C-alpha positions as a printed Julia matrix, in Angstrom:
85×3 Matrix{Float64}:
 -124.8   81.27  61.38
 -123.29  84.42  62.88
 -121.17  86.96  61.05
 -119.06  89.58  62.81
 -116.41  91.97  61.51
 -113.02  91.72  63.23
 -109.72  93.45  62.59
 -106.34  91.76  62.15
 -103.88  93.43  64.5
 -100.34  94.41  63.56
  -98.99  91.32  65.36
 -101.34  89.01  63.44
 -103.81  88.67  66.3
 -107.58  88.53  66.01
 -110.05  88.89  68.85
 -113.04  86.62  68.34
 -116.25  88.26  69.58
 -117.97  86.66  72.59
 -121.16  86.13  70.6
 -119.25  83.91  68.16
 -117.46  82.03  70.96
 -120.75  81.38  72.76
 -122.42  80.26  69.55
 -119.83  77.51  69.07
 -119.42  76.67  72.76
 -115.84  77.85  73.25
 -114.46  79.35  76.45
 -111.24  81.17  77.27
 -107.92  79.31  77.08
 -109.29  76.69  74.66
 -106.47  75.39  72.44
 -107.33  75.8   68.77
 -105.99  74.32  65.55
 -105.56  76.81  62.72
 -105.63  75.63  59.13
 -106.19  77.04  55.69
 -108.34  75.75  52.86
 -107.49  75.72  49.15
 -110.02  78.55  48.74
 -108.0   80.75  51.12
 -110.27  80.48  54.17
 -108.84  80.24  57.67
 -110.44  77.58  59.87
 -110.24  77.42  63.66
 -111.13  74.15  65.37
 -110.9   73.13  69.03
 -107.82  70.98  69.62
 -107.99  67.91  71.81
 -105.06  67.51  74.17
 -104.36  64.08  75.65
 -102.02  63.55  78.57
  -99.11  61.25  77.82
  -97.75  58.8   80.36
  -94.26  57.38  79.99
  -94.26  53.87  81.46
  -91.45  52.65  83.67
  -90.14  49.1   83.27
  -92.0   48.17  86.47
  -95.29  49.5   85.05
  -94.78  47.58  81.79
  -94.12  44.39  83.78
  -97.32  45.03  85.75
  -99.28  45.3   82.48
  -97.73  42.07  81.25
  -98.67  40.26  84.48
 -102.26  41.54  84.34
 -102.61  40.54  80.67
 -101.11  37.09  81.1
 -103.39  34.17  80.24
 -103.31  31.42  82.89
 -101.72  28.18  81.67
 -104.9   26.19  82.4
 -106.95  28.52  80.2
 -104.36  28.35  77.4
 -104.57  24.53  77.53
 -108.4   24.59  77.37
 -108.39  27.02  74.42
 -105.83  24.98  72.48
 -107.8   21.78  73.11
 -111.0   23.5   71.98
 -109.33  24.77  68.81
 -107.89  21.33  68.07
 -111.41  19.81  68.33
 -112.86  22.54  66.12
 -115.35  23.79  68.74
C-alpha cells in the first residue's frame, strides 16, 4: 500500500502522483468513477466504457434471419418432446 500527500486545488482538482498510478496500473486519460463511502472516504475506480450500437431495421431483420430455427428442426424437436426423449 502506498501513501502520498496531495493538495486539493481551488477548482477541486487533485493530481494523483505517478507512483500511485503505476501501483494500480492506471495510465493517462483513464475514465474514473468517483464515489464516497459512509465513512467520508473518496474512492476512485476505473470506469468501463462500452460502445453502443443502434440497430437499423435491416440489421434487426438480419439477426432474426440468423436466429431462425429451420422448420425441419422445429418438427424434430417437437416430436422428440412429445415422445419424452
